[in-house]
N, C-alpha and C positions, 0 to 999 in steps of 0.2 A: 500643542499638537506635536508628539515623538515622532521626528523624522527615521524612517527606518532605512537601515544601509550607511553607506560609510562616501564620505565626498572623498574630491581626486587624492590619489596616492601623493604622501606626502614623503621627501628626499629623495635619496638615487633608487632609479626604477629596477624592479627585479629582471634578470635576463632570461629567467626561466620562460622557456616558449610556450607554457600554459597561460601566463597572462596574457589577456586581452588589452592590447594598447589605448583602444578607446575608453574602456572601463578606468584603466589607471589616469586617463587624461581627466574624465568628466566624473568619475566616483562610480558606486556599485548600489544601486538601492533594490535589488530583487532580492526575493524572500529566501536566502541560501543560508547555509550556516557559514561561521566567519571562518574556517578554512578554507573555504572556496571563494572567498571575497576576491573580487577581480579577475578570477579564472574564465578561460572562453567556455561558452555553453558544452563544446563537443569535450573539452578537456574534462570538465566536471562529469559527463556520464561515463567517460572512462574510468576516471578511478570510482566513479560508484560499481562499473560491471566488475571490479575486482573484488566488492567487499559484500557483493547480495547473499543474501540468505537462502537456506535450502526450500522455502515454504513461499509458496503462490496462494494467489486470492482469485476466487471466480465468482461473479455475481450475475444473475439471470436479468436480460431488461426485455420483458416482454411488453412492458406499459411504460417506457422512457421512462426509467426511476431517476429520480433527482439526487437520489443519494451515492450513485456510481463515485461523481466527482469528489465526495467525500471520502468515500471509500479509496480512492487512487491517492488521494492526499496524502492519509494515512498508512498505505501501503508504501509509500515515499518516506513516509518517515521511520518505519519499521525495517527499511531495507528489504521488502517482499522481492523476490527475484521477476515476478511478472504480474500483472493482473489480466484478466481474461473475461472477457464480457461476452457473454452468451446469450443468443439472439438478434436482436435490432443492432444494427453496427453504431449506429447514430445515439448519443448519451449526450447530456448535459456537463460539458466541462467546467462551467463556471465554479462549481464547487471546489474543484482541484487546485484552484488558485495557483496554476500555472505549473503544479507539479507535473503534471504527465508529459512536460518536455524533457524529464529527466528519469521518467519512469517507463518500463516497457510493458505498453497496453496492447493485448492481443484480441482479435475478435474469431468467435465459433460461430457459424450459423445456427446450430441448435446443441442440443445435450449430448447425443449419440456421436457427433463430429469431436465434442471438447473430449468426452470420456476415453475414445478411442486415442486422443493424442496423449492424455495424462497416462493411459495405460501403456503407452510405448516409450513414454518415460521414465516410467516407474513409479509415478507419483500417485499414493493414495489421495482417494476425494473424500474429505470431511466435511458433510452438513453441517450447518450452524443455524438450527430452528428447533424452537420449543414446540416440538409434536411428541406424541405420546410415544415411547420406546427412546425416545434420545437419552443419550448419559450425560450429566451434570458434567458442564467443561470444569467446575471446580475440583471434581473429584478424576478426573479424565487425566490422560498423556497423551497430548498429541504426537502424530508420529514426526520424525526430522524431516523425510521429505515427503510432503503432503501438498493438497490445494484446499485451501478453506473456502467452502462452496456458500454462498448466499443466495437467498432467494427474493424476491421483489417486496416492498415495503405492505405490510399487510397480510398477503396469501401467504407469503413465505416460499419455501421451495417447490418445486412442481414434483408432482409424483414421478416423473421421469429422471429428475435431479435426484429425489431421496432414494430411488433404487437404484441409481448408478454409484453412490456415496458407499463407502466400505463400512461406515460409522458416521451416526451424527451427533454430533451434542449441545445441548441446550445450557443457556444463561441462565441461573436462579435469579428471580425476582419475587420481591417480597409486596408491591404493592396492588392496585386496584388496573392497571393496564394489561391488556391483554399481549402486547409485544412493546419493545422498544424500538428506536428510529433503527434502520440497516447500518446505517452511519456508524451508529456508536456500539451496535453488536461486532461490526467487523474490528473496531478497533480493541474492544474488550477480547476478542479471540486474537489477535493479532498479536497482542500483549502479553497472550497466555504461552502461547510458541517462545515469544523472546524470554520469557520468564523462565521455560524449561531448557532453551537451545542455545541462545546469543551468548555470545562472548562479550560480556559487559563490559569487559575493560576496552572494547572496539569502540564503544559511544560516544559522541562527542561532548567534549567539555562542556560546563556552562560559558554562553556567550564571552562574559569579562575576563575568563582565562585562556581563550585564543581569540582575542582582540588585536589587532595591529596597532 
């Protein structure tokens, strides 16, 4: 069985105050990239805040969607500025794999409140839903400053959410299923934004290139 993380720090300990003395002594088994090994939690968040991208992610939560945790985890991986849960405040955090501790997650009680916030922030709402009239994501250009909006597993975006979006994109499918998992759809859409707008030179190197 592979052990995740690293053991106690070997050699002279760093004097940088971003390092956590307890982690240096006991080892760091957290699910973080090698560049953040042994760092304090607040130091990691502060560094991530300097590197966040211009896109946000929102997901409607009217039926306690189990995909929200997966969306949060992927949003953390792609450095989304924030994740917005629209509807019910409570959501299942298990799928987030503790990444919600490093990701800004905000709540909006309804679509109208969320849309008003986005408008005030100058963020274009882009729905991701396989509905008639949607533009293929594969040929669309996502705005730089935007919120990618996702609906519930199955029914997709509500009519109110679709009306609030400036555009709606769809993901090409070729099999028998009517829809794909909302967590998977979110990952595809976020990566489409990354391919268009992100500076790939700022992505983390492979683990063996940045290990202590």
